[in-house]
N, CA, C and O atoms as CSV, one atom per row, in Angstrom:
chain,resi,resn,atom,element,x,y,z
A,1,UNK,N,N,-10.009,42.596,26.225
A,1,UNK,CA,C,-8.860,41.537,26.128
A,1,UNK,C,C,-9.347,40.181,25.872
A,1,UNK,O,O,-9.004,39.578,24.855
A,2,UNK,N,N,-10.109,39.688,26.723
A,2,UNK,CA,C,-10.761,38.296,26.398
A,2,UNK,C,C,-11.298,38.093,25.033
A,2,UNK,O,O,-10.854,37.092,24.471
A,3,UNK,N,N,-12.109,38.772,24.397
A,3,UNK,CA,C,-12.446,39.270,23.138
A,3,UNK,C,C,-11.377,38.806,22.190
A,3,UNK,O,O,-11.395,37.792,21.492
A,4,UNK,N,N,-10.229,39.931,22.309
A,4,UNK,CA,C,-9.308,39.510,21.471
A,4,UNK,C,C,-8.533,38.375,21.339
A,4,UNK,O,O,-8.034,37.855,20.341
A,5,UNK,N,N,-8.510,38.050,22.601
A,5,UNK,CA,C,-7.967,36.251,22.377
A,5,UNK,C,C,-8.586,35.575,21.785
A,5,UNK,O,O,-8.005,34.967,20.885
A,6,UNK,N,N,-9.902,35.360,21.962
A,6,UNK,CA,C,-10.967,34.664,21.621
A,6,UNK,C,C,-10.706,34.816,20.094
A,6,UNK,O,O,-10.573,33.757,19.479
A,7,UNK,N,N,-10.619,35.909,19.434
A,7,UNK,CA,C,-10.332,36.204,17.901
A,7,UNK,C,C,-9.085,35.632,17.418
A,7,UNK,O,O,-9.003,34.966,16.387
A,8,UNK,N,N,-8.117,35.912,18.194
A,8,UNK,CA,C,-6.980,35.200,17.716
A,8,UNK,C,C,-6.950,33.754,17.902
A,8,UNK,O,O,-6.332,33.134,17.036
A,9,UNK,N,N,-7.343,33.261,18.594
A,9,UNK,CA,C,-7.368,31.749,18.973
A,9,UNK,C,C,-8.339,31.375,17.434
A,9,UNK,O,O,-8.037,30.372,16.786
A,10,UNK,N,N,-9.086,31.970,17.136
A,10,UNK,CA,C,-10.310,31.397,16.436
A,10,UNK,C,C,-9.451,31.498,14.885
A,10,UNK,O,O,-9.445,30.575,14.071
A,11,UNK,N,N,-8.819,32.685,14.710
A,11,UNK,CA,C,-7.820,32.876,13.583
A,11,UNK,C,C,-6.919,31.871,13.559
A,11,UNK,O,O,-6.886,31.207,12.523
A,12,UNK,N,N,-6.206,31.599,14.405
A,12,UNK,CA,C,-5.405,30.486,14.349
A,12,UNK,C,C,-5.664,28.985,13.647
A,12,UNK,O,O,-5.078,28.365,12.760
A,13,UNK,N,N,-6.941,28.686,14.561
A,13,UNK,CA,C,-7.464,27.374,14.418
A,13,UNK,C,C,-8.042,27.425,13.023
A,13,UNK,O,O,-7.958,26.402,12.343
A,14,UNK,N,N,-8.748,28.738,12.412
A,14,UNK,CA,C,-9.071,28.845,11.205
A,14,UNK,C,C,-7.867,28.497,10.117
A,14,UNK,O,O,-7.915,27.670,9.207
A,15,UNK,N,N,-6.567,29.542,10.554
A,15,UNK,CA,C,-5.404,29.270,9.629
A,15,UNK,C,C,-5.139,27.701,9.536
A,15,UNK,O,O,-5.220,27.187,8.421
A,16,UNK,N,N,-4.819,26.887,10.672
A,16,UNK,CA,C,-4.828,25.726,11.052
A,16,UNK,C,C,-5.324,24.394,10.108
A,16,UNK,O,O,-4.744,23.485,9.515
A,17,UNK,N,N,-6.847,24.845,10.334
A,17,UNK,CA,C,-7.643,23.948,9.485
A,17,UNK,C,C,-7.692,24.287,7.934
A,17,UNK,O,O,-8.063,23.407,7.156
A,18,UNK,N,N,-7.343,25.491,7.485
A,18,UNK,CA,C,-6.769,25.716,6.273
A,18,UNK,C,C,-5.923,25.040,5.785
A,18,UNK,O,O,-6.095,24.422,4.734
A,19,UNK,N,N,-4.803,25.031,6.488
A,19,UNK,CA,C,-3.670,24.774,5.968
A,19,UNK,C,C,-3.471,23.092,5.777
A,19,UNK,O,O,-2.786,22.448,4.982
A,20,UNK,N,N,-4.643,22.567,7.183
A,20,UNK,CA,C,-4.557,20.976,6.965
A,20,UNK,C,C,-5.378,20.545,5.313
A,20,UNK,O,O,-5.047,19.657,4.528
A,21,UNK,N,N,-6.384,21.426,5.215
A,21,UNK,CA,C,-7.108,20.968,4.053
A,21,UNK,C,C,-6.378,21.426,2.574
A,21,UNK,O,O,-6.674,20.881,1.511
A,22,UNK,N,N,-5.486,22.398,2.684
A,22,UNK,CA,C,-4.566,22.394,1.292
A,22,UNK,C,C,-3.403,21.231,1.134
A,22,UNK,O,O,-2.768,21.024,0.099
A,23,UNK,N,N,-3.254,20.493,2.419
A,23,UNK,CA,C,-2.214,19.600,2.171
A,23,UNK,C,C,-2.962,18.483,1.606
A,23,UNK,O,O,-3.775,17.886,2.313
A,24,UNK,N,N,-2.761,18.152,0.399
A,24,UNK,CA,C,-2.931,17.000,-0.200
A,24,UNK,C,C,-4.750,17.104,-0.466
A,24,UNK,O,O,-5.471,16.233,-0.953
A,25,UNK,N,N,-5.156,18.526,0.058
A,25,UNK,CA,C,-6.431,18.244,-0.082
A,25,UNK,C,C,-7.376,17.229,0.824
A,25,UNK,O,O,-8.486,16.818,0.488
A,26,UNK,N,N,-6.795,16.975,1.838
A,26,UNK,CA,C,-7.443,15.914,2.973
A,26,UNK,C,C,-8.961,16.841,3.549
A,26,UNK,O,O,-9.288,17.974,3.901
A,27,UNK,N,N,-9.519,15.535,3.358
A,27,UNK,CA,C,-10.829,15.861,3.764
A,27,UNK,C,C,-11.287,14.597,4.684
A,27,UNK,O,O,-10.540,13.642,4.473
A,28,UNK,N,N,-12.239,14.334,5.586
A,28,UNK,CA,C,-12.328,13.228,6.446
A,28,UNK,C,C,-12.937,11.915,5.465
A,28,UNK,O,O,-12.959,10.810,6.005
A,29,UNK,N,N,-13.380,12.022,4.167
A,29,UNK,CA,C,-13.519,11.181,3.740
A,29,UNK,C,C,-12.939,10.798,2.284
A,29,UNK,O,O,-13.221,9.774,1.661
A,30,UNK,N,N,-12.067,11.834,1.865
A,30,UNK,CA,C,-10.872,11.563,0.690
A,30,UNK,C,C,-9.621,12.363,0.347
A,30,UNK,O,O,-9.423,13.420,0.946
A,31,UNK,N,N,-8.873,11.985,-0.459
A,31,UNK,CA,C,-7.714,13.050,-0.349
A,31,UNK,C,C,-7.928,13.500,-1.975
A,31,UNK,O,O,-8.363,12.709,-2.811
A,32,UNK,N,N,-7.548,14.904,-2.280
A,32,UNK,CA,C,-7.421,15.238,-3.683
A,32,UNK,C,C,-6.223,15.454,-4.138
A,32,UNK,O,O,-5.735,16.300,-3.388
A,33,UNK,N,N,-5.571,15.206,-4.837
A,33,UNK,CA,C,-4.321,15.052,-5.508
A,33,UNK,C,C,-4.151,15.393,-7.047
A,33,UNK,O,O,-4.671,14.942,-8.068
A,34,UNK,N,N,-3.291,16.288,-6.815
A,34,UNK,CA,C,-2.784,17.084,-8.323
A,34,UNK,C,C,-1.698,16.590,-8.699
A,34,UNK,O,O,-1.247,15.681,-8.002
A,35,UNK,N,N,-0.973,16.996,-9.839
A,35,UNK,CA,C,0.315,16.580,-10.624
A,35,UNK,C,C,1.334,16.516,-9.261
A,35,UNK,O,O,1.270,17.162,-8.216
A,36,UNK,N,N,2.252,15.526,-9.678
A,36,UNK,CA,C,3.153,15.377,-8.311
A,36,UNK,C,C,3.519,13.681,-7.683
A,36,UNK,O,O,2.951,12.647,-8.033
A,37,UNK,N,N,4.394,13.793,-6.894
A,37,UNK,CA,C,4.711,12.674,-6.590
A,37,UNK,C,C,4.336,12.256,-5.167
A,37,UNK,O,O,4.926,12.963,-4.349
A,38,UNK,N,N,3.606,11.405,-4.652
A,38,UNK,CA,C,3.289,11.125,-3.361
A,38,UNK,C,C,3.900,9.503,-2.865
A,38,UNK,O,O,3.957,8.456,-3.511
A,39,UNK,N,N,4.232,9.761,-1.719
A,39,UNK,CA,C,4.677,8.458,-0.944
A,39,UNK,C,C,3.633,7.780,-0.067
A,39,UNK,O,O,2.716,8.484,0.356
A,40,UNK,N,N,3.675,6.467,0.257
A,40,UNK,CA,C,2.565,5.812,1.024
A,40,UNK,C,C,3.509,5.266,2.072
A,40,UNK,O,O,4.492,4.640,1.675
A,41,UNK,N,N,3.342,5.412,3.193
A,41,UNK,CA,C,1.843,6.321,4.018
A,41,UNK,C,C,2.261,7.632,4.469
A,41,UNK,O,O,1.593,8.215,5.323
A,42,UNK,N,N,3.810,8.398,3.735
A,42,UNK,CA,C,3.733,9.661,4.519
A,42,UNK,C,C,2.836,10.484,3.878
A,42,UNK,O,O,2.318,11.330,4.607
A,43,UNK,N,N,2.445,10.477,2.510
A,43,UNK,CA,C,1.364,11.488,2.022
A,43,UNK,C,C,-0.026,10.997,2.067
A,43,UNK,O,O,-0.982,11.729,2.322
A,44,UNK,N,N,-0.108,9.776,1.819
A,44,UNK,CA,C,-0.997,8.946,1.683
A,44,UNK,C,C,-1.377,7.843,2.601
A,44,UNK,O,O,-0.545,6.936,2.563
A,45,UNK,N,N,-2.456,7.608,3.491
A,45,UNK,CA,C,-2.435,6.529,4.142
A,45,UNK,C,C,-2.301,4.842,3.269
A,45,UNK,O,O,-2.721,4.599,2.138
A,46,UNK,N,N,-1.858,4.237,3.858
A,46,UNK,CA,C,-2.063,2.683,3.563
A,46,UNK,C,C,-3.642,2.552,3.375
A,46,UNK,O,O,-4.475,3.075,4.116
A,47,UNK,N,N,-3.936,1.688,2.151
A,47,UNK,CA,C,-5.478,1.340,2.046
A,47,UNK,C,C,-5.900,1.146,0.893
A,47,UNK,O,O,-5.011,0.989,0.056
A,48,UNK,N,N,-7.384,1.079,0.380
A,48,UNK,CA,C,-8.010,0.606,-0.916
A,48,UNK,C,C,-8.610,2.023,-1.226
A,48,UNK,O,O,-8.980,2.827,-0.371
A,49,UNK,N,N,-8.640,2.165,-2.324
A,49,UNK,CA,C,-9.214,3.502,-2.787
A,49,UNK,C,C,-9.854,3.346,-4.242
A,49,UNK,O,O,-9.435,2.561,-5.093
A,50,UNK,N,N,-10.763,4.076,-4.370
A,50,UNK,CA,C,-11.651,4.277,-5.781
A,50,UNK,C,C,-10.695,5.612,-5.944
A,50,UNK,O,O,-10.490,6.391,-5.013
A,51,UNK,N,N,-10.080,5.774,-7.417
A,51,UNK,CA,C,-9.768,6.935,-7.895
A,51,UNK,C,C,-10.663,7.804,-8.699
A,51,UNK,O,O,-11.063,7.216,-9.704
A,52,UNK,N,N,-11.069,8.922,-8.584
A,52,UNK,CA,C,-12.098,9.364,-9.423
A,52,UNK,C,C,-11.234,10.732,-9.921
A,52,UNK,O,O,-10.278,11.205,-9.307
A,53,UNK,N,N,-11.735,11.190,-11.033
A,53,UNK,CA,C,-11.131,12.141,-11.784
A,53,UNK,C,C,-11.926,13.227,-11.672
A,53,UNK,O,O,-13.063,13.205,-12.145
A,54,UNK,N,N,-11.395,14.392,-10.988
A,54,UNK,CA,C,-12.210,15.432,-10.683
A,54,UNK,C,C,-12.152,16.935,-11.672
A,54,UNK,O,O,-13.053,17.775,-11.693
A,55,UNK,N,N,-10.836,17.006,-12.464
A,55,UNK,CA,C,-10.435,17.817,-13.306
A,55,UNK,C,C,-9.589,17.155,-13.995
A,55,UNK,O,O,-9.097,16.094,-13.610
A,56,UNK,N,N,-9.273,17.841,-15.339
A,56,UNK,CA,C,-8.097,17.827,-16.248
A,56,UNK,C,C,-7.808,16.384,-16.800
A,56,UNK,O,O,-8.741,15.586,-16.710
A,57,UNK,N,N,-6.788,16.008,-17.285
A,57,UNK,CA,C,-6.341,14.683,-17.727
A,57,UNK,C,C,-4.755,14.610,-17.695
A,57,UNK,O,O,-3.970,15.534,-17.907
A,58,UNK,N,N,-4.501,13.427,-17.411
A,58,UNK,CA,C,-2.915,12.973,-17.316
A,58,UNK,C,C,-2.925,11.807,-17.264
A,58,UNK,O,O,-3.814,11.149,-17.805
A,59,UNK,N,N,-1.710,11.157,-16.448
A,59,UNK,CA,C,-1.460,9.829,-16.405
A,59,UNK,C,C,-1.241,9.577,-14.896
A,59,UNK,O,O,-0.375,10.197,-14.278
A,60,UNK,N,N,-2.109,8.576,-14.264
A,60,UNK,CA,C,-2.160,8.268,-12.971
A,60,UNK,C,C,-1.246,6.945,-12.786
A,60,UNK,O,O,-1.612,5.903,-13.331
A,61,UNK,N,N,-0.329,6.974,-12.192
A,61,UNK,CA,C,0.605,5.713,-11.805
A,61,UNK,C,C,1.017,5.457,-10.678
A,61,UNK,O,O,1.702,6.281,-10.072
A,62,UNK,N,N,0.694,4.271,-10.156
A,62,UNK,CA,C,1.474,3.723,-8.935
A,62,UNK,C,C,2.394,2.840,-8.985
A,62,UNK,O,O,2.263,1.860,-9.718
A,63,UNK,N,N,3.423,3.011,-8.266
A,63,UNK,CA,C,4.690,1.819,-8.246
A,63,UNK,C,C,4.764,1.210,-6.868
A,63,UNK,O,O,4.901,1.870,-5.838
A,64,UNK,N,N,4.656,-0.159,-6.934
A,64,UNK,CA,C,5.276,-0.946,-5.717
A,64,UNK,C,C,6.429,-0.333,-4.964
A,64,UNK,O,O,7.084,0.653,-5.302
A,65,UNK,N,N,6.601,-1.241,-3.653
A,65,UNK,CA,C,7.510,-0.822,-2.925
A,65,UNK,C,C,9.121,-1.205,-3.585
A,65,UNK,O,O,10.094,-0.967,-2.870
A,66,UNK,N,N,9.266,-1.629,-4.567
A,66,UNK,CA,C,10.166,-2.327,-5.263
A,66,UNK,C,C,10.374,-1.353,-6.403
A,66,UNK,O,O,11.469,-1.411,-6.961
A,67,UNK,N,N,9.551,-0.526,-6.805
A,67,UNK,CA,C,9.754,0.354,-8.018
A,67,UNK,C,C,9.207,0.181,-9.106
A,67,UNK,O,O,9.111,0.977,-10.040
A,68,UNK,N,N,8.674,-1.310,-8.981
A,68,UNK,CA,C,7.697,-1.580,-10.599
A,68,UNK,C,C,6.456,-0.941,-10.590
A,68,UNK,O,O,5.956,-0.343,-9.637
A,69,UNK,N,N,6.056,-1.078,-11.541
A,69,UNK,CA,C,4.573,-0.425,-11.774
A,69,UNK,C,C,3.306,-1.008,-11.433
A,69,UNK,O,O,3.062,-2.065,-12.014
A,70,UNK,N,N,2.593,-0.652,-10.773
A,70,UNK,CA,C,1.579,-1.318,-10.358
A,70,UNK,C,C,0.191,-1.110,-11.540
A,70,UNK,O,O,-0.325,-1.934,-12.294
A,71,UNK,N,N,-0.148,0.526,-11.276
A,71,UNK,CA,C,-1.313,1.057,-11.774
A,71,UNK,C,C,-0.822,1.889,-12.911
A,71,UNK,O,O,-0.034,2.745,-12.507
A,72,UNK,N,N,-1.028,1.923,-14.212
A,72,UNK,CA,C,-0.751,2.890,-14.934
A,72,UNK,C,C,-1.547,3.455,-16.114
A,72,UNK,O,O,-1.365,3.125,-17.286
A,73,UNK,N,N,-2.390,4.285,-15.704
A,73,UNK,CA,C,-3.788,4.666,-16.600
A,73,UNK,C,C,-3.749,6.075,-16.952
A,73,UNK,O,O,-3.365,7.025,-16.270
A,74,UNK,N,N,-4.287,6.044,-18.330
A,74,UNK,CA,C,-4.394,7.311,-18.652
A,74,UNK,C,C,-5.816,8.091,-18.465
A,74,UNK,O,O,-6.803,7.742,-19.113
A,75,UNK,N,N,-5.851,9.119,-17.579
A,75,UNK,CA,C,-7.166,9.534,-17.054
A,75,UNK,C,C,-7.832,10.821,-17.631
A,75,UNK,O,O,-6.983,11.709,-17.717
A,76,UNK,N,N,-8.815,11.143,-17.971
A,76,UNK,CA,C,-9.486,12.247,-18.324
A,76,UNK,C,C,-11.189,12.616,-17.731
A,76,UNK,O,O,-12.069,11.757,-17.681
A,77,UNK,N,N,-11.339,13.789,-17.400
A,77,UNK,CA,C,-12.425,14.097,-16.850
A,77,UNK,C,C,-13.627,14.079,-17.845
A,77,UNK,O,O,-14.782,14.204,-17.438
A,78,UNK,N,N,-13.330,13.926,-19.100
A,78,UNK,CA,C,-14.745,13.342,-20.028
A,78,UNK,C,C,-14.659,12.198,-20.633
A,78,UNK,O,O,-15.441,11.812,-21.501
A,79,UNK,N,N,-13.140,11.232,-19.960
A,79,UNK,CA,C,-13.202,9.758,-20.389
A,79,UNK,C,C,-13.142,9.830,-22.149
A,79,UNK,O,O,-13.752,9.022,-22.850
A,80,UNK,N,N,-12.531,10.636,-22.545
A,80,UNK,CA,C,-12.301,10.422,-23.912
A,80,UNK,C,C,-10.760,10.048,-24.665
A,80,UNK,O,O,-9.716,10.226,-24.038
A,81,UNK,N,N,-10.765,9.665,-25.675
A,81,UNK,CA,C,-9.491,9.058,-26.290
A,81,UNK,C,C,-8.866,7.941,-25.525
A,81,UNK,O,O,-7.660,7.884,-25.284
A,82,UNK,N,N,-9.656,7.151,-25.195
A,82,UNK,CA,C,-9.438,5.536,-24.519
A,82,UNK,C,C,-8.723,5.926,-23.014
A,82,UNK,O,O,-7.710,5.426,-22.525
A,83,UNK,N,N,-9.579,6.964,-22.467
A,83,UNK,CA,C,-9.129,7.266,-20.958
A,83,UNK,C,C,-9.995,7.143,-20.096
A,83,UNK,O,O,-11.100,7.074,-20.634
A,84,UNK,N,N,-10.045,7.078,-18.952
A,84,UNK,CA,C,-11.022,6.679,-17.882
A,84,UNK,C,C,-11.174,7.396,-16.695
A,84,UNK,O,O,-10.224,7.606,-15.940
A,85,UNK,N,N,-12.240,7.760,-16.498
A,85,UNK,CA,C,-12.711,8.563,-15.462
A,85,UNK,C,C,-12.652,8.156,-13.786
A,85,UNK,O,O,-12.788,8.824,-12.761
A,86,UNK,N,N,-12.371,6.680,-14.066
A,86,UNK,CA,C,-12.772,6.258,-12.502
A,86,UNK,C,C,-11.956,4.793,-12.479
A,86,UNK,O,O,-12.174,4.001,-13.396
A,87,UNK,N,N,-11.228,4.528,-11.656
A,87,UNK,CA,C,-10.356,3.200,-11.193
A,87,UNK,C,C,-10.750,2.881,-9.890
A,87,UNK,O,O,-10.759,3.635,-8.917
A,88,UNK,N,N,-11.128,1.505,-9.958
A,88,UNK,CA,C,-11.659,0.920,-8.656
A,88,UNK,C,C,-10.854,0.131,-7.695
A,88,UNK,O,O,-10.118,-0.701,-8.226
A,89,UNK,N,N,-10.830,0.189,-6.603
A,89,UNK,CA,C,-10.129,-1.039,-5.623
A,89,UNK,C,C,-8.702,-0.677,-5.903
A,89,UNK,O,O,-8.006,-1.660,-6.158
A,90,UNK,N,N,-7.984,0.665,-5.924
A,90,UNK,CA,C,-6.330,0.621,-6.234
A,90,UNK,C,C,-6.084,0.402,-4.631
A,90,UNK,O,O,-6.731,0.893,-3.706
A,91,UNK,N,N,-4.922,-0.506,-4.573
A,91,UNK,CA,C,-4.484,-1.237,-3.285
A,91,UNK,C,C,-2.997,-0.382,-3.020
A,91,UNK,O,O,-2.006,-0.680,-3.687
A,92,UNK,N,N,-2.953,0.666,-2.019
A,92,UNK,CA,C,-1.958,1.151,-1.638
A,92,UNK,C,C,-1.195,0.522,-0.424
A,92,UNK,O,O,-1.714,0.413,0.687
A,93,UNK,N,N,-0.284,0.232,-0.639
A,93,UNK,CA,C,0.642,-0.480,0.653
A,93,UNK,C,C,1.948,0.432,1.101
A,93,UNK,O,O,2.483,1.309,0.422
A,94,UNK,N,N,2.343,-0.045,2.525
A,94,UNK,CA,C,3.655,0.799,2.676
A,94,UNK,C,C,4.760,0.732,1.954
A,94,UNK,O,O,5.389,-0.326,1.935
A,95,UNK,N,N,5.173,1.787,1.267
A,95,UNK,CA,C,6.434,1.779,0.398
A,95,UNK,C,C,6.211,1.941,-1.205
A,95,UNK,O,O,7.059,1.943,-2.097
A,96,UNK,N,N,4.960,2.061,-1.277
A,96,UNK,CA,C,4.442,2.324,-2.679
A,96,UNK,C,C,4.353,3.733,-2.796
A,96,UNK,O,O,4.447,4.479,-1.821
A,97,UNK,N,N,4.169,4.136,-4.011
A,97,UNK,CA,C,4.226,5.767,-4.515
A,97,UNK,C,C,3.121,5.874,-5.561
A,97,UNK,O,O,2.716,4.829,-6.069
A,98,UNK,N,N,2.580,7.079,-5.939
A,98,UNK,CA,C,2.050,7.581,-6.609
A,98,UNK,C,C,2.262,8.585,-7.240
A,98,UNK,O,O,2.229,9.587,-6.525
A,99,UNK,N,N,2.554,8.851,-8.700
A,99,UNK,CA,C,2.727,9.865,-9.723
A,99,UNK,C,C,1.582,10.353,-10.320
A,99,UNK,O,O,0.629,9.656,-10.669
A,100,UNK,N,N,1.674,11.525,-10.435
A,100,UNK,CA,C,0.185,12.130,-11.402
A,100,UNK,C,C,0.768,13.102,-12.343
A,100,UNK,O,O,1.503,13.973,-11.878
A,101,UNK,N,N,0.506,13.060,-13.746
A,101,UNK,CA,C,1.195,13.839,-14.346
A,101,UNK,C,C,0.236,14.910,-14.870
A,101,UNK,O,O,-0.932,14.811,-14.494
A,102,UNK,N,N,0.582,15.982,-15.738
A,102,UNK,CA,C,-0.312,17.108,-16.242
A,102,UNK,C,C,-1.164,17.553,-15.774
A,102,UNK,O,O,-0.820,17.873,-14.636
A,103,UNK,N,N,-2.384,17.858,-15.987
A,103,UNK,CA,C,-3.290,18.935,-15.615
A,103,UNK,C,C,-4.269,17.770,-14.759
A,103,UNK,O,O,-5.250,18.215,-14.163
A,104,UNK,N,N,-4.077,16.749,-14.722
A,104,UNK,CA,C,-4.904,15.570,-13.977
A,104,UNK,C,C,-4.954,15.853,-12.195
A,104,UNK,O,O,-3.965,15.993,-11.476
A,105,UNK,N,N,-6.550,15.887,-11.717
A,105,UNK,CA,C,-6.558,15.989,-10.631
A,105,UNK,C,C,-7.823,15.020,-10.519
A,105,UNK,O,O,-8.803,14.999,-11.264
A,106,UNK,N,N,-7.529,14.134,-9.280
A,106,UNK,CA,C,-8.199,13.336,-8.901
A,106,UNK,C,C,-8.528,13.106,-7.295
A,106,UNK,O,O,-7.812,13.599,-6.424
A,107,UNK,N,N,-9.774,12.243,-6.985
A,107,UNK,CA,C,-9.684,12.332,-5.507
A,107,UNK,C,C,-9.549,10.709,-5.366
A,107,UNK,O,O,-9.864,9.947,-6.280
A,108,UNK,N,N,-8.997,10.242,-3.994
A,108,UNK,CA,C,-8.969,9.063,-3.374
A,108,UNK,C,C,-10.058,8.746,-2.827
A,108,UNK,O,O,-10.295,9.656,-2.033
A,109,UNK,N,N,-10.969,7.892,-2.775
A,109,UNK,CA,C,-12.141,7.779,-1.730
A,109,UNK,C,C,-11.749,6.285,-1.283
A,109,UNK,O,O,-11.694,5.291,-2.008
A,110,UNK,N,N,-11.482,6.380,0.138
A,110,UNK,CA,C,-11.246,5.105,0.696
A,110,UNK,C,C,-12.380,3.883,0.656
A,110,UNK,O,O,-13.554,4.219,0.806
A,111,UNK,N,N,-12.095,2.620,0.479
A,111,UNK,CA,C,-12.835,1.630,0.404
A,111,UNK,C,C,-12.941,1.054,1.587
A,111,UNK,O,O,-11.839,0.962,2.128
A,112,UNK,N,N,-14.091,0.492,2.410
A,112,UNK,CA,C,-14.205,-0.329,3.579
A,112,UNK,C,C,-13.949,-1.733,3.172
A,112,UNK,O,O,-13.991,-2.636,4.008
């Protein structure tokens, strides 16, 4: 009986850990984001990040708290057609948001 309880607890811990890693791709050192809308700080913590393309292509956009464009960059894993592979020192403040289009997948790497 004790062994069954241990297995159950381990399974619950595994499921919980898996769910956390699927939520925006959270990892202790980065976020991985795909197409969609993300709010700061609800979905992504306030901070400064390097944005690195991990797959696909699309547009990475950030908006200030008042809804004005802050960053709008065409990004591509291959860096072709005038698109970039990385954007450095993106500052995300409370009330800002991120939008990612198409097949673009990026990781946000926190800057110290």
